[in-house]
C-alpha positions, 0 to 999 in steps of 0.5 A, a space after each residue: 499500500 503506497 504511504 501517501 494513501 493510508 490516512 483514510 476512512 475504513 469501509 464496512 458492509 450494510 444490508 442492501 437498503 432496497 432489497 431490505 425494503 423489497 422496493 426494487 423497480 423492474 428496471 433496477 438489479 441490485 448486486 450486494 457484492 461483499 466487498 471487504 472492510 479496508 481503508 479507502 485508497 484515496 488521498 486523506 480527507 477530513 472526517 465529517 461531523 455528519 454522514 455523507 453519501 456519495 453516488 458513483 455513476 457509469 453510463 452505458 447506452 442500454 443501462 447505468 451502473 451506480 454505486 452508493 457509499 456512505 462515510 460516517 466518521 472515519 468509516 465508509 459503507 457500500 450501501 448499494 451496487 446496482 444497475 438501472 436498465 433503460 427501457 428499450 421501448 421509449 423514445 430517446 426523449 422519454 429515455 432521457 426523462 426516465 433517466 433524469 427522474 430515476 436518478 433523482 429518486 435514487 439520490 433522494 432515497 439515499 440522501 446523496 449529498 456527493 456524486 462522481 460520473 466516470 465519463 467517456 474518454 475524450 480520446 475515444 475514436 467513436 463515442 456513443 452519442 446516447 452515452 454522451 446524452 445520458 452523461 449530459 443529463 446526469 450532470 445537469 441533474 447534479 449541477 441543478 442542486 440535487 447534490 452539493 458536491 460532484 465530479 465528472 471525468 475520465 479515467 485519468 481524472 479519477 486516478 488524480 482525485 484518488 491519488 493513484 500512483 502510478 497512474 497506469 495502476 487505475 486501468 489495472 484496477 478497472 480492468 481487474 487485472 490488479 486488485 484495488 488495495 484491501 478489496 478481496 472481492 474486487 475480481 467478482 465485480 463487472 468493469 463498469 461496477 468497478 468504475 462506478 465505485 471508484 467514481 463514488 470514492 472520488 466524490 467522497 475525497 472531493 473538498 466542500 468547496 469543489 461544488 463543480 469539478 469540471 470534466 475534460 476541459 480542466 
């Protein structure tokens, strides 16, 4: 474990909130992966006086992966790792409205105050237009005041936010070639779940004043 990544909260597991209440919608699939208890491997952050909850988002043209993490004192907890499936029968405007409404519902359900979006790589040769639309809608939701602090950026931004060195390690973590420090079950996650998880960690690591940490233009 790198020395500059050690003074951070520990994370434990709590029951999946939606599963416990049996309120999962038909378009949501929840995966209660048992990620191990460990210190979060990102830059040191101040211990908040009140619990704060973050969502990490990874968009795809057919579905959205999201991770919900909650930090309380010196510990953080994974509340949920889920898939939001986008109804195929809807027209594009209706799909985007569905995504906006559902994200707002999830943010409200978990009382999310921080968010991170793993965006399309700026160097992508053939970026998917609808994925870009989803990322735009998600950022609009966050910027409109749904959360107080948010992050949106590609892999390099996540690596910098989490103080991952060398930077090449972040791709190995995402691809599952290397286990994220302290995560015994990291290999059981899908690539997109890992990305959503790291985006949520990044959101927890942001200082309060970064209410708008922009994307590729930075």
